[in-house]
N, C-alpha and C positions, 0 to 999 in steps of 0.2 A: 504494500500500500504506500502511495506517495506521501500521505500525511496520516500516520496512525493515530494522531490526536485530533482529527477533524471531529466536529460536533456530530452527534448521532442523528440530529434532525436535518443535517445537510446545510445548515446556515454557515455562511462564510464569516470569518473574523476580520476585523479591520487591521489588526496587527498580527504578525507572525506569532504562533504559539510554539514554544520550545518545550522539549520533553521534560526539562527540569521543572517546569511549572505545574506538573501533574504527578500524582503518585498513584500507583496501582493498588487497588483494594482487593486482597485475596487472603482468606476466603471472603465471599460476599456475605455481609451481615443480613440478619433477618429483616431489618427495617429498610433495606435498600429499595430504590424505586424499581418498578417492573422492567424487564428487559424490553428492547425495542420490538415493535410488532412488524415492522417492515423496513427495508433498506431504502434510502431516499432515491437511489438510482436503479437498483436491481429489483425493487418491489418486494412482494411477499416471499418468504422462504418456503421451499418445498420439503425441507427436512431440517431438524434441529437436534443437536447433540449436546447435552450438558456435561461439562467437565467438572469432576469432583476430586477432592483429595482422598487420602487413604481412609479417612473417617466418614466420608460421604458429604463433606461440606462443599458447597458450590464454589467453583473457581471462575466460571464464565461459560460461554456458549460458542459452539461452532455452527454456522448456518450454511445451508446449500441453496443456491439460486439457479434456476434454469434460465438461460439466455439464448438469444438467436445464434450465438456462436458456440453453444454447448452448455457447460456448467461452470459456476464460480462458487468459491467458498469464502466466507468472511467470518472472522472471530469477533465476538462482542465481549468486552470486559468492562469492569467498573473502575472508575478513576475519581480521584478527589483533587481539587486544586491545592497546590502546596501551600498557598497563602490562606487556605481556609475557605469553606463554602460547601455547597451541596455536592454530593456524589453524583456522577453522571455516567451513563453507559456510552461507550465510544466504540466505533468500528476499528478496533486495534487488537492485535494479538498480545499474548503475554510477553513480558520481558524474558530474554534468554537467561538461564535455561528454562524452557517451557514445560509445563506438566504433560505427562502422558495421559491419554484417554484410556480409562479402565483401571485406575489406581485403586479404587475401592474393591473391585473384584480381585486384584492382585493381592491386596492385604488380607482378604478373607481366605485365600488359599495359599498359605505360606509354604507348603510342601509341594505344590503342583508345578509342573513344567509350564513355562510361559511361551505362548505363541505370539509372535509379532507379525501383524498384517499391515497393509497399506490402506489407510482410510477408515473413517468411523463406521461407514456402512458395512464394510467388510468385517470390521471388528464385532459389530453386533451379530452379524451372520455367523461368524466363527464361534461366538459364545454359545449360540444355539446348537451348533454342530459338535462342539467340544466342551460339554459341561464339566468335565473333569480337569480341564486346563484353565489357566488364567490367560486372558487375551488382552493385549494392549496395542496401541498405535500411537504415533506421534502426530502433532497437529501441523497444519499448513503445507501438506503435500509431500511428495516423494523427495523433493530437493531440500527439505528443511530438517532432515533427520538429525543432523549434527547440532541443531539449535535446541533440541529437547533435553530434558533431564532424565538420563537413563540409569541413575544411581539406584533406583528401586530394584533393578535386575541383578544387583550384586549377589553372588552366591547361588544364582538360580540357573536351571537348565533352560536354554532358550532355543526355540525353533522358529525360524523366519519363514513365513508363507508368502512369497512374493506374487504380484500380479504377473500374468503370462505375457509380458512385453519387455522391451528394452528398458523402459523406465522402471519396471518392477525389478529387473535384475540389478539396476543401479541402486535402487532403494535397498535391496537385499545386501548388496556389498557394503553400503553405508551402515546398515543396521548391524552387520557383523562387526564392523570396526568399532562403532560406539558401544555396543554391548560388551565387547571384549575389553575395551578400555574401562568400562564401568565395573568390571570384576565379575562378569557372568562366569559360572563354573564351566559351561560349554555352550557353543553356539553352532547350530547346524541349519541348513537351508533345505526346505522341501521343494521339489521340482513339480511344476504343474503337469498334469497327465497329458500324454500326447494327443494331438488332434483337437484340443480346445481352441476356442477363438482367441484372437489377440486381446489382451487385457483381462482375461478370465481371472476371477478371484473367488473368495469365499462366498460373497453374495451371489455369484453365479452358480456356485455349487449348491447353495441352499435352494435357489430358484429351480434348479434342475432335478431336485428331489433327492439329493445325497442324504445319507443317514450317518449316524455317529460312527458306525463300524467302518464304513468306507472312508470317512474323513480321517479317522485314527490311523488307518492303513497308509494313507497319504503322508501323514505326519511321521509315522514310524520309519518311512523310507528316506527321511531327511539325511543329508550328509554334509560334511564341511564344504563350503563354497570354494575355498581356495586356501589350502593349508598354510602356505608360507605367508600369504597376505594376512590371514586371520590371526595367526600366531604373533605377528609383529604388531597387529592392532594399529597400523599406521595408515596414511592416506596413499600408499603406493598404488599406482594404477595397475590394471591387469597386464598391460603390455610390459610394465616394469617387472612384474612378478613372474611373467611367463618365461623369461630367458634363462634364469638361473635359479634353481631351487635352493632351499636352505642347506641342503646336504651337499651342494656343489654339483649335483648331477645336471648336465646340460639338457635342456628341453627345447623343442622347436616352438618359437612364439606362435600363439594361436592365430594371429593375423596372417602369418606366413602360411599356416595350414589352410586358412580361409582362401587366400589368394590362389593357392595350388588347386583348390576345388573349382576355380573358374576357368580351367584350361580350355573348355569348349564354349565359353561365353564370348560373343563378339562385342568388343568395346569400340565405340565410335562417338563422334560428336557432330553437332550441327554447325551452321555458319556463325552462330553466336558463342561458340566454344563451350556449349553445355554438353556434359558427358551423358552417354546412354549405354545401356547394355541390352543385347538381344540374346535370349537363351531359350532352350527347348523345355516345354512343359507338356508332358504327355506326348501327343503326336503333333503338336503345333509349336510355333515360335511366338514369343511375346517380346515386346520392346518397352522398356521402362527407363526413366532417368536413373542414373546411378545413385542419386541421393533420395530416391523415392521410397516410400514406406513399403511398396510392393517388392522392390528389389532387396531391401533389407530383410524382409520376411523370407524371401526365397533363399538368400544367403544363409540365414540362421537355420532354416530347415535343412539345407544341404549340409551344413556343418554337423548338425545333429545326426543326420542319416549316416554320415561317414565316420564320425568319431564317437557317437553315443553320448556326447556331452553338449552343454549349452555354451554358446559363444558369449563372452562378456561384452558389455557395452563399449569399453575402451578398445578392445581388440577389434570389434566390429567397425568402430569409427576409424581406427588406423587402417584397416583393410579398405574401407570405402575411399579414404583419401588417396591411397595408392592406386586403386582401380580408376578413380576419377582422373588422376594425372596421366595414367596410361591411355585412357580414352581420348583425352584432349591432345596429348603430345605425340602419341604414336598411332592412335586409331585413325581409320579413314573418316572422311567427312561425308555425311549423307543428308539429303533432304528428308525432313520428317513431316508427317501429315496427321491431321485429326479428322476422322470420319470420311473425308474424300481426298483422293490423291491421283497422281498421273505419272506415267512413265512410258516412253517410247510410243507416243500417240494413242495410248490406251488410258481409260479412266478406271479407277478402283474406288469402291465404297466399302468401308469397314462395317460389317453387319453388327458388330458390338457384342456378339455372344461369347460364351466361354470357350468355344472352339477356335476363335479368332478367324473364322471364315470371312472371306471378302467376295465382292461381286466385281468381276472383270467386265468392262464395257468396251466394245470395239465397234467399228463401223458395220460389222456383220451381225451384231447382236450382243447378248450378254450371257454370262454363266457364273455360277457360284464356284469358287476355287478355295483350296487350302493353301496356307502359307503364301500370301501375296508377295510380290517382289518389292513392294514399297514398304517403308518404315512407318507403320501406323502407331500413333500414341493414343493412350486412353486416359480418362480420369475416372475416379470412383463413381461419379454421378452418371456416367454414360450407361444407356440401356440398349437392348438389342432391337434391331430392325427385323421384321418378319422374313421368313423364307419366301422370296418372291415367286409368283405364279404367272405363267404366260397366258396370253389369249384374251385378256380383258381390255376394255376401253376406259379412257380417262373419265368418261361420262358417269361411271359408277361412283366417282367422288362427288358428283353434283348434289346427290341427295343429302350429303352431310355438310354442304357449304350453304350457309344462310345468307347468300349474297343478295344485295338489293337489285342488281341488274345483271344482264349478260356481260356488260363491260367489266363489272367487278369480278364475275366468275372467271373470265379470261385472264384477268390480271392476277388472281389468286394462283391459278395453275402456272402462269408465267413465273411468278416469284418462286414457287416450289422448284420448278425446273432450273432456275438460276441458282437457287440455294444448294442444289445437288451438284453443281459444277465445282471443280477443284480450285478455282480461283475467281477473284472478283475483278473489278468492283461490283458490289451488290446493291440493288435498290433496297431501301428501308421500307418494309411493309407496315403501313399505318392503318389500323383497324378502328373505324369509328362506328358508333351506334349508341342509341339511347339505352337506358337501363332495361335489362330483360331481353336483349338481342343475342345473348350467348357469346359475348366477346371472349371471355376467359376460356370457355370450352373450345371455341374456334381456334384460339391461339395455341392451346395445348395440342389440338388435333393437327394443325398445320405443322407445328414443330415436330410432332411424332413421325410425320411422313419423311422428315429429313434427318433429324438428330434426336431420337428419344432420350429422355433424361429423367432422373429421379426427381428433379425439381424443374419441371418444364417451363414454368412461368415464375417470374420473380419481381420484387419491387425494384424501384429505381435505385441504383447504387449511390453511395454517399459521395464518392469522388472518383477521380481518374484511376487511382490505384485499385479500388474495388472493381471497377469496370474491366481493367486489364486482367485481374485475377480471374474474373468470370470468363473473359475471352480466351485465356490460356487453358481453361478447363472445359470449354464447350465449343462446338462448331457453330451452333445457332444460339443467339441471345434473344430471349423473349421477355419483355417487360410489361407487366400487367397493371391495368387500372390507373393510368397516369392522368392527373388532372391538368398538368401543364408540363412543358419541357423547358427547363431553365437554359439560359444561354450557354453555360459551360457544358451541359449535357448534350445540347444540340450540336455544339462544335465537336465534342468527343464522338458522338454517333457518326457524324460525317467523316471524321478521320478513320474511324474503325470500319465503316462500310466500304471505304475506298482503299484501305490498306496504307494509310499515311504513316502509321507507326507511333509508338509511345516510348518514352524513356523516363523512368522514374527511379528515385534512389532506392536501393535495396534496404531492407530492414537491417538494423543493427550495424550499418556502415555509414561512413561519412561521404565517400566519394564513388563507391561502386554503383553502377547503374544496372537496372533491370530493363532489358530491351525487349519490346514486343512489336513485331512488324509483320502483320498479316491482316487480311480483310476477313470480315465475318458477316454472314447474313443476320439481319436484325429485324425483329418485329416488335411494335409497341401498340398498345390499345388504350382507348379511353373514350369517355362520353364527349368531351369537348374537342374542338379542333386542335391538333397537336403540331401543326406545320406552319405556325405563324412566322418563324424565322425563315427568311428567303433562301438561305443556303441549304437549310434542312429540307425545305419544300422541293428544292431543285433535285434532291436525291431520293425522293420518296415515290412510292406507289400507294395511293390512298384508296381504300375500298370501304364501302358502307354496308352494314348488315341491316336487314329489314327487321321490323318489329314482328315478334312471333305472337300470333293470336292465341288466346287462352286455350282454344280448342285444339291447337296444334302442339302445345307444350307436352314434352315427354320427360321422364326421369333421366338424368344424366347417365346413370348406371346402365339403363336400357340402350341409350344411344351408343355408349362406349362398347357394349357387347356386340351391337350390330357393326360398328366400325371395325372392331378387331377381327370380325369374320371376313369383312371385305378388304381389310388392310393388305394382305399378301397380293391380291389381284390388282389393287390400285397401285401398289408399289411396282408390280411388274409392268403396268402401263406406263408409269413414269420412266422406268428403265428403257422401254421401247423408244420413248421420245428422246432420251439422252443419246441412245445409239444413233438415231437419225440425225440429231444435232451434230454429233461428232463427225458423221460422214458428210454433212452439208456445209459446215461452218466455213470451209475454205472457199466455197463458191458463192457465198452470200454477198451481195452488193446492195447497199441501201441508197436509194435516190436522194433522200434527205436524212442526214445523220442527226438524230435527236440527242438530247442530254442522256447520259448513261448509255453511250453508243455500244459498248461491249455487251451489255445486257440486251439491248434491242437486237443486235446481230445474232446472239446465241438463241434467243427465243424464236426469231425468224427462221433460223436453221432447224429448230425443233418442230415447227408447224406441221410438216407432213406426218411426223410421228404421233401427233396429237389429233390428226384428222381434221385440221383447220384449213380453210381456204387461204391461199397466199394473201398476205396483207391484213389478215384478221387481227393479229396482235398489234401491229403498228397503228391501226385505226383506233383500237381501244386505248392504247398507250397515249396517243396524241390527245384524244378526248380527255383522258384523265389528267394529262399535263395541263391542259387549258383550265380545267376545273380547279386544280390545285393552285395554279398560278393566280387565278382570279380570287380565290379565297385568301391566299397569302397577301395579295395586294390589298384587299379590303381590311386585313388585320394590321397592316403597316400604316400607322397614322401619318408618318412623314411622306410616304409615297402617295397616299390619298390627298394630302395637302398640296403636294407639288402638282398632281394632276388637276386639282381644283384651280391652282394658280394659273396653269397654262390654258385654262378655258375662260379666264376673265379677259375683258377687253384690252387691258394694258399689256397682256403677256401672251397674246394669241400666237405670236411667232416664236415663243419660247423664252427662256431666261438665260442671261449671261451676266455674271457678277461674282462677288466674293461670297463666302459662306455666311459672313455677317449680314450681307444684304439679302441673301436668300432666307435666312432665319427671320429677319424683320418682315419680309414679304409674306411668308407663310403664317407668321404669328398673327398678322392682320386678318387672315382668313380662317383662323382656327378658334374654336370656342374656348372660353376661359377654363372650364374643367379639364379639357384636353391639355392645354398649355401648362396646367399646374400638376398634371399627373407625373409620376416618377419616370415614365417611359418617354416623355417629351424632351427633346434636347434643349438645354438651357444655354449652351455656349456654341460658338462657331465650330470649335473642335469636335464637340459631340455631334453636331449636325453633319460635319464632314464624314464621320464614321457611319452615321445612319444612312447617308446618301450612298456610301459605298455598298452597304448591305442591301439597299433598296434598288440598286442599279439593275439587277436581273429582272426585277418586277416591273420597273419602268420600261425596260427594253421590250419585255413581252407585251406591254401596254401600247407600244408604238413610239417610244421616245429614244432619242440618242443622247447619251450622257457622256460628257467628256470633262476631265479635270486637267488643268494646265497650271504650270508654274513658270512664268517668265517675268521675274521681277515681282509679280503679285499672283497669289493663288486664286484661280477663278474656276467657277463651275459653269458649264454650258449644258443646258437641257433644251432640246429642240424636238418638237413633235414631227414624226416622219410621215404622217398621214394628214 
């Protein structure tokens, strides 16, 4: 916590509060005020654990909160101002050394062996499974074991039951050290049973129906974690303890053993020097970043299969660093793809299933293949596309598309075909409709046809960094229920749709950059018009959903069941169109090249595969562009004012002058509420920026806009009709 002495009610102090001004009260007296009911930022707790001393007197509480990012824990303790005053609860942990959780149970069983687990929830579960043992844990997570008071374990037999993950092994190692230092008679570590999920602990064992006998058997098989490290009771790392045992017998470091097990792993890197590993799992190959959780788990499992032991956290980290260096410095460079890729004139689509099958698309058709020749990457949120079926038409999708017009239907199909292509630029699909038109369902369905995900639609990100993280882990980005599009978000969407790239500082570094340079298909939906910004409107395809009469409404579960049955056939029809587009793209010539020309050319090439007459798409697209441009023009108060200015008697031939003169002229034609709004330019510089943004709108309206600087900056706006 940044400020462990912050007020429990979240109020800010006018002067800094230093630790010396407060004194911890432990145990908590009977007349103390009640503990806090909720956290000012995290809300109500989902679980509470009271900490007591050996006699049962209250020392404080540990609270668990569920957040959008997972779970968070906060301690609440009682403090009194050193200068005197009322005691107050504060969101602060105990001063080191901190008390263990389970001290009263430990005191009640002086002859019992002690089981150390990670976390209060696991501690409560272990108490139920092991009633003959004393069970304790330390507060504030796996990294704070050294800050706890382990002296109550002096002279006791200790068994550490770690979580089944790297953090659990690190906690076990720390617990061995601190318990040995505290004078424990013996310290051993239980190994999680094989095949359990990552992070498995005592709470999971209880939930899975384990009984006391099975749990005691697990504890009975505990063994020393690392004899030389434990006996020294020092902070020696695993890599330091691996090389030379206390007896002087030379041993091969575990990280070297680990690296030797990667003999058949292909190490490579991308053009940003990010390291990857390709390895065989069953009958297929998988590609993962060297620093990914998935590759770490594969390495740990491989080590256990070959040695019968667990790889320690430090040895694993040492091995990862060496493999990363080999991949970047000695490995080949490959292009990597997410969901869609290309090689040698062929397209590939990752189905996303456990077999890592892909679909190969050529000018002659398509087929499902094993082990595609391109390097596909995945994220944990990716889900599988169906096994495609041949022989269907794209019209089968029409019954699931609640489009308001034939033009909207054509543009929906066009966007899907574009999103399945391996490269952009991509148009941004904007879905408008009043409440009850099924915008969220429609967004989920459209995304599932291209890039199914565990979280198909999401809220607007907080900043560029969150947007880049989403783009790095998904092919399609779908943002739901937007009421407006802020300027920063509109600019970011434009850059992401066209592949302009992002560079942001990496976490925990001062100068290292995280580079993301790729285009992504994007869809957004909302009730209000979302394309007020001219540059955003210029890159969008806006479709409208019709209102669904009450007699036509159906449960979403029923609609999804029907869609999932038709999904393989619809997917096959889309693949047919992609194959035709791949064969026709080189011969397509557009008489008039519209905005997003690559998109227009690709869909024109796909028209025969969709059963459309030549020119069907371009006619619909141009009509949509006119509608969007008109709507965006009406939403731009400066563009509307300039248009109004050029229709007055004094300015029929257009305007030529400075930004200051233009601002004065349009101010005279604009209502007072508009001039006082925060969106209206107040200075010449602000007007110049607004004119620059409005230029595409004015051009579409029939104006020529020029800006010159020859001794004096001037703006020329002339009607061309």
